[in-house]
C-alpha positions as CSV (number, residue, x, y, z in Angstrom):
1,M,15.4,48.5,35.0
2,V,16.1,50.5,38.2
3,D,18.7,53.3,37.8
4,P,20.6,54.1,41.0
5,T,20.9,57.7,39.9
6,G,17.2,58.2,39.8
7,A,17.1,59.0,36.1
8,S,13.9,58.0,34.3
9,E,13.8,55.4,31.5
10,D,13.4,58.2,29.0
11,E,16.4,60.1,30.3
12,V,18.5,56.9,30.2
13,A,17.3,56.2,26.7
14,Q,18.2,59.8,25.6
15,L,21.7,59.5,27.2
16,R,22.2,56.2,25.3
17,R,21.3,57.8,22.0
18,E,23.6,60.7,22.8
19,L,26.4,58.3,23.7
20,G,25.9,56.4,20.4
21,M,26.1,59.7,18.5
22,V,29.2,60.9,20.3
23,T,30.9,57.5,19.8
24,R,30.1,57.6,16.0
25,Q,31.4,61.1,15.8
26,A,34.6,60.2,17.6
27,A,35.2,57.3,15.2
28,H,34.6,59.6,12.2
29,L,37.1,62.1,13.5
30,E,39.7,59.4,14.1
31,R,39.3,58.3,10.4
32,A,39.5,61.9,9.2
33,L,42.6,62.5,11.2
34,A,44.3,59.4,9.8
35,S,43.3,60.4,6.3
36,N,44.7,63.9,6.9
37,R,48.0,62.5,8.1
38,R,48.3,60.3,5.0
39,I,47.5,63.2,2.7
40,G,50.2,65.2,4.5
41,V,52.7,62.5,4.0
42,A,51.8,62.2,0.3
43,V,52.2,66.0,0.0
44,G,55.7,65.7,1.5
45,I,56.6,62.9,-1.0
46,V,55.4,65.0,-3.9
47,M,57.3,68.1,-2.6
48,E,60.5,66.1,-2.2
49,R,60.3,64.3,-5.6
50,H,59.2,67.2,-7.7
51,K,60.8,70.1,-5.7
52,V,57.5,72.0,-5.4
53,T,55.8,73.9,-2.6
54,A,53.3,72.3,-0.2
55,D,50.4,74.2,-2.0
56,D,51.6,73.0,-5.4
57,A,52.0,69.4,-4.2
58,F,48.5,69.5,-2.7
59,G,47.2,70.8,-6.0
60,V,48.8,67.9,-7.8
61,L,47.0,65.5,-5.4
62,V,43.7,67.3,-6.0
63,K,44.2,67.2,-9.8
64,L,45.0,63.5,-9.8
65,S,42.0,62.9,-7.6
66,M,39.7,64.6,-10.0
67,E,41.3,63.1,-13.2
68,R,41.0,59.6,-11.8
69,N,37.7,60.2,-10.1
70,E,39.1,58.9,-6.8
71,K,38.9,60.2,-3.3
72,L,41.9,62.3,-2.4
73,R,42.7,60.0,0.5
74,D,42.9,57.0,-1.9
75,V,45.3,58.9,-4.2
76,A,47.4,59.8,-1.1
77,E,47.4,56.2,0.0
78,R,48.7,55.0,-3.3
79,I,51.5,57.7,-3.3
80,V,52.5,56.8,0.3
81,G,52.4,53.1,-0.5
82,T,54.5,53.3,-3.7
83,G,56.4,56.6,-3.3
84,E,55.4,57.4,-6.9
85,L,52.6,59.5,-8.5
86,P,49.9,57.5,-10.2
87,R,49.5,58.2,-13.9
88,P,46.6,60.5,-14.7
89,G,43.3,58.7,-15.3
């Protein structure tokens, strides 16, 4: 393949690898941001329902996550979806 920029095949291959890595990293960051937002919403629900601070509400989520052996984002999704705390594992 002829590259109009004059880059060698090795340089083009390296750039493609880097592009793939950056693309995967961007997708990972988008998922992390979405999870963080859902966790924040769940914290808000717990705060409102149980009249606790943000730190205490987050602690409730962490405790439920550990008791149920579930990822924190999954516990948060359940709370956001139902508006209720799941029962401990």
